[in-house]
N, C-alpha and C positions, 0 to 999 in steps of 0.2 A: 202425444207430443206436447200439446198445450199444458197438460197437467204436470208433465215433467218439468217444463220451463217454469211454471208457477211454483212448483216445489223448490226448485233451485233458487228462485227469487225469494221465496219465504226463508230459506236457509241463509241467503245473503243478508237479508234484513235482520235476522236474528243475530248473525255474526257481527254485523256493524253495530247493532245495539249493545252486544256484550263488550265489544271494544270500547264503545263510548262509556259504558258503565265502569269498566276496568280502569280507564284513564281518570276517572273521578274518585277512585278509591285512595285512601291514605297510603296503602301499600305501594301504589304506583307513584304517588306524589313524593313519598320519601326517597324513592330512587332517583327522582329528577327535581330535587328540592330547589336547586339554583334557578329553575325556570319560573318559580312561583311569582317572583317580582316582575318578570317580563309579562306574565299573563295579566297582571294588573295594569300594564301599560307603562311605557317609558315617558316620564314627564317632559313637558316643554320647558324652556327657559331655565336650564340647569346652570348652577353656579359651580358645580364640581362633579366630576365623574371619574370612575376608576376602571381601568382595563387590566386584565391579568388572568392568571390561572388559579388553581386551588388555593395557593397561599394568600392571594389577594381576596378571594371570596370570603375567607375567614378573618383576614387582617382588618377589614373595614366594616365589620358588623356594627361598630359603635359610631361610625361616621355620620349617620343621619341626624343625630342629636345636635350636630353643629350646623345643620342646614335646614331651616324651617320651610314650610310650604312646598315640600317635595322638590327642593332645589338640588338634591344629590341623588345619584343613581350609581349602583355598583354593577357594571357590565360583566364582571368576572364570572367565569364558569369553571367547573371542574375539568381538569386536564385540558385547558385551553391553550392553543398554540398562538404565537405572535401573529401568524397569518389570519387566524380567526379574530384576534383583536382588530386587525386591519379591516376585515370584512364588516365587523360590527361598528367600528368607528365610522367607516364610510356611510353606513346606513343611518347612523344616529347623530352625526356631527352637527346637523342643522338644529339639534335640540339644545345646543349650548349657547349661552349668552356670550357676547363679546366680553373679554376679560375673565371668562370662567377658567378654572383650573382643570386640566385633564391629566390625571395621574396614570402614567404607564409603568406598571410594576413588573419587576424582574426577579428571578431567582437563578442560582448558578447554572442549572442545566437546561433551562428553557430555551437558551440560544441555539441548542441543537435539536429542538423538538419541532416537528413539522405537522402541518394540517393532516397529511395522509396518515400519520401515526396516531392521531388523536381519535377518540370516539366522536363520530360526526352526527350523533343524534341531535344535539343542540342546534347545529346549523340547519338541519332539515325542519326544525320547529320554528326557528327565528328568521330565516332568510327565504327569499323567493327562489324559485328554481334558476332564475337568471343570475342570482347573486352567489350561488353555490358552485365552487370549483368542481369540475368533473361530476356534475349532477347525474344521478342514476335513478331511473324510475323504479327499479326493483328495490333499491334501498329506501326510497321515499315511501313506497307501499309498506315495506317491512316496518319502518319506523312509525308510520301512521296507524298501522294495525298490528301492534305488538303481539297479539295472540296468535298471529300466523306462525311465528317462530317458536312459540312455546305456549300452547293452550292451557297447560297446567297452571299457568300464572293466575288464571281466574279463580282456581281453587285455593291457591296460596293467599290471594287477596281476600277471599271470603273467610278463610281461617284467621287471617290477620284482623279482619273486621269483627269477628265473633269473639276472639280470645284476648285482644289487646284493648286496653282502655284508651279513650280518646286523648291524644296528646297534641299540644300545640306544635305546628310545623316550624321548626327553627334549626339552624345549623348547629347551635350549641347543644341541642338535644341528641345529636348523633354520636357524641363522644362524652366520656366522663369529664368532669371539670379539670382534672389533672390525673397524672399517672405516677407510679413509683419510679425510682431511679432505674430499677431493673427493667421495667416495661419500656421506659423511655429509650434506654440503650438498645433494647431488642427492636423497637419500632424504627429507630433511626438507622440501625444496621440494615434492616430490611429495605428501607427506602434508598439508602446509598447503594446497596447491591442491586436493587431494581433499576436504578439509573445506569449503573455500569453495564448491566445486561442489555438494557434498551438501546444504549448508545455505543455498544461494543467497545467499552473502555476497560483497561486493565486496572485502573484506579482513578481517583478524582484529584490526584496530586499533580500529575505532570501535564504538560501541554498536549492537547488532543492531536493525534496523528491519523485519525480516520478521515478518509476523503469524503465520505457521505456527510459526516458532521461538518466539515469545512464548507461543503456546498450549502447545507442548511444554515450555517452561520451567516454566509453571505446573503442568502435569501431573506433571513430574518432581519438582518441589518437594513436591507432595502425596504422592508415593510415598516420598520420603526422609523426610518428616515422619512418615508413618505407621510407618515402620520404627523411627525414633528413639522415637516414643511407645510402640511395642510393647516396645522394649528396656527403657525406663524402667519400664514396667508389670511386666515379668517379671524385674526386678532384674538385667538384663544391661547392660554398660557400652558404650554406643555411642561410637565414635571416628571422626572424619572425617579421612581421609588424602589429601593431594594429592601424588601421586608426582612425583619430579623429572624434569626434561627438560634436555637440553643446550642451550646457547645457539644451536646450529644450528636449533633449533625455536622456542625462546622468543623469538627475535628477531622472529618473525612476529606476536607478540601485543602488543596495546596495553592500557593500564590501563583505558580506558573499556569495551573489549570484555569484559575479565575481571570488572570490578566489576559490570557490569550483566548478566552471565551467570552464571558459575560461583559467584562470591562472593555474588551476590544469592540464588541458590538455597540456598546454605548458611545465610545469615542468616535467610531466611524459613522454612526447614525446621526449624532449631534452635529458633526462637522463644524461649521463656523457659527452656528446659532448659539445664543446664550441660553442654555437650558439648565435649570437647577437640578442637581442630583442629590437626593436625600438617601444616604446610604446607612441603613440600620443593620446590615448583615451581622456585624460583630458588636452591636450595641451592648454595653455592659449591663444595662437594666434587664436584658433578656438572656444573655449568654449563660448566666448561672442560675436562672430562675425558670425551671421547667414547669412550675405551677402556672405560668402564663400561657402554656400550650396545652391544647386538648389531647395531643398525642405524644407529648414529651419533647417536641423540638421543632415542629414544622407548622402545624395549624395553630394559630393563636385562638385562645378561648375569649370569652367576653371581656375578662379582666385584661388580658394581653392586648386585645383590640382597643380597649378604652385607653390604655397607656400609649399605644402607638399613635392612635388618632389625635390624642392630645398633643403629642410631640409634633406631629405633622402640621396640625393647624397652627401651632405656635410659630413654626418655621414659615408657613405660607403667609401668615398675617403680619409678621414682624419684618419680613424681608421683601 
């Protein structure tokens, strides 16, 4: 009996060790690249911070150059919901100086996106069990020990380690600098169709008629309103930013869809507060310039991020 228990303990130690090794491999880090900055720690005394989803993660790559001494942090994560923005903001709002800018970034379909629909790995890494909605121990164990769900990953990571040259971990390395017109159209078509499928929409032109989307819209409005109210209360400056898209993607959107979705969310969340809106959705410098996007129209590359951040800083400092 004792030998059996010792053997099981030995296996458990080996398994925990393999998981620890796997999570230190570049193969694993590339899959969760947006968490690397969090691992280094969120700085105190921030003068500027960004909350948002994938579009914001890429759009603000160039922003640190405008803020010395770690006074900027991008809280954005891949496929992040507004509710997750709210959870992260509540956790880290004490890190902002009075008068700091907090940029809440939006894109056309994020108003219908919920925390439940999002991949929740990041929450289980960044938040305590008390801060996570509907915390599940089974999910926590699965996320903390990824080899439980797919042990073959250890062999993939070893193959990656042996066959691939060491490459600096950066968002821009995940995509080519730019893509052809054909690839851009294909990528953006896939993205638009993916949103229509996810949110049960016939198109992205007309006003949403789906009851679940309307429920999500109201909930997300409440989360954004709560963050804006909190900023005002703590003498932090909230700014809403709509990041630019290329025409290959904006061609899919109609005025009725945007007015009754994203723009309605903004109007209702802002209420009587004086909150600056920086709307670059149809900005001419980006509309006809897919070379500023890593995927042809949605994720900005370093050049696109540099241009956008320059525009935003000009607005923030001059007004």
